[in-house]
N, C-alpha and C positions, 0 to 999 in steps of 0.2 A: 504494500500500500504506500502511496506517495507520502502520507503523513508520517509513517514510520521512517521513511528515508530522510525527510526533513529533520526529524528529531535526532536521528543517529548521526547524520552527516554534518548538519549545521549546528547541532547542540541546542535546538529550539525546545521550548517546553511544549507540552501537549496543547495547552490553551492557545499559544501563539501559532503553532503549526496548524491547528484546526481553523483558527481565524484566517490565516493566510490562504488556506485552501478553500475557505468558505464551506466547511463541513461542520456538523455539530459534533460535540464530544461523544454523544450517544452513538453516533455512527462510527466514530473511531474505536470505541470500546466494544461494539457489538460483536457477539460471537454466535454464529448460527447453531441452533440446536438440532442435532441429528436425531431423526425419529426412525425407528425400525418399522418399515411398511411391509415387510415380507409377508406377514400373516394376512394383511388386507389384500395385497396383490394376489396371493394364492386363493383367497376366497372369491375374489372377483373373477379370476381365471376359471375357477371351478364352475361358477354360474354361467360364464360365457360358453364353456364347453358343453354343459348340460343343456342349455337352452340356446341353441345356435340361431334361432329366429329372433331373439331379443336384440334390439339395437342398443346403441351407446347410451341413449337417454334412459332406457328402461333398466339397464344394468347399473348405471351410476346414479 
């Protein structure tokens, strides 16, 4: 991320780096939460195999 580069290469603080790049500190600190969707994918695939006539809208 560009803000990390500015902090490490130029010695800027988080607030100054985020202000310079016009991003919020929430965006800087955000970490995506990984969700295990395998059980849902498997259940939807089972329904799709069992009922081949069902369309996208009916399954989802």
